[in-house]
N, C-alpha and C positions, 0 to 999 in steps of 0.2 A: 472413795468410789463416787461420791456425789459430784466431784468436779468433772470427770470425764462424761458422766451422764448429762450434766448441765451443758457442757460444750457441745455434745451431740444434739441436744435439744435446741440450742441456739442456732447451730448450723442448719438443722432441718427447718427451723422457723424462717430462715433467710433464703432457703432454696426456692426457686420458682416452681410453680405447679407444673405438672406434666403438660397441661393444656397450653400454658404460656410458652413452655419450651417448644412445643410442636408449632405454635403460631409463629414464634420467632424463626424457626427453621423454615417454615413455609414462606415467610416473608423474604428471607435471605435468598432462598431458591428462586422465588418469583422475580426478585430484583436482578439476579444473575441472568435469568431467561430474558428479561426486558433489556438488559444491557447488550446481550448478544444480538437480539433482534434489532436494536437501534444501531449498533455497529454495522450490521448487515445492510442497513438502510443508509449508511454513509455518515452517521453521527460519530463524534469523538466524545468519549465520556470524560468530563472534567472533574466530577466529584460524585461520590456515592455516600449516602447516609450522612449528609451535612447537617449537623445538629446546631440548633440555636435555642435561645430561651423561648421562642415562639413555637418551636416544633422542629421537625426534621424534613429535609428535602430528600426524597429517595434517590433521585438522579439529577445531575446537572449535565447537560449535553450540548454540544455545539455542532452545527452543520453550516459551513460557510459563514455568512454574516448573521446567523440566527442562534440565539441562546434559548434552550428549552429547559424549563424546570419541570421535571417529570415525576408525577405521583404514580406509584405502582400499586395496583389492587389485585389481589388474588382471592378468588372465591370458587365455589363449585361450578358455576357457569359464568360465561362472559357477561351475560345480562345482570346477574347478581353483582358482579364486580362493578359494572357501570353505575348501578344505583347506590353504591356504597360511598361515593365521594360526596360528602355533605358540604353545605355552604360554610359551616364552621371550619371544616378542614381546609377548604379553599382559602379562607381568610388567613389561617395560620401559615399556609404555604406561601401566600403572597407576602406576608410579613417576613418570613424566613428568607424568601428570595431577595427582598430588599437588603437584608443583612449580608447575604452572600455577595451581592453587588457592591456593597460598601467595603467588603473585605477584598474584592477582586475588581478594583476600579478600571483595570485594563480591558474589561469586558463591558463596561458601561455604555459604550457607543454601539453595541450590537442590538438588533431587533430582539425582542423578548416575547416568549410565548409560554403558556402553561398547558402542558400536555398530560394525558393519562395513558398508561399502558395497562391493559386488562389482561390478566393471566388466569387460565383455568386448565384443569387436567385434560389431556387429550385434545387440546386446541392450540393453534398457533396464537401467539399474543396478538392483541388488537391495539393499535396505536391511534388514540383519539387526539389529533392535533388541535390546538387551541380549544381544549375542552372547557376552559373557563377563562375569565379575564381578571384583571386586577381591581375591578370595581367593587369587590366585596368588602 
């Protein structure tokens, strides 16, 4: 009997907390809303949740000759979301973007920009174009 109890204990120790599950689901939903919004604005989504050792790029989108690396922030209000993009996150996104470009050199000749899409309940997403630059 101890083995099944031990297995159950190990499984529960590895299960994410309900808060983490809720945050993950909120993030996926916000990214989906941001993608729909960007597509409506004429962007083509090239990648979602691109993972690198530096961090993750939520969305890579293209519109004509422009490549946008997009961070999606979901909070209770659009203002809260705007204040949640830290300089440290910006640096990680810039480094991750360089890795994306290295893996997709056919896009290296495009203009590049770092955008943020803010998402909050009962609000349309807000797209902040050129929210930060690669100087961090």
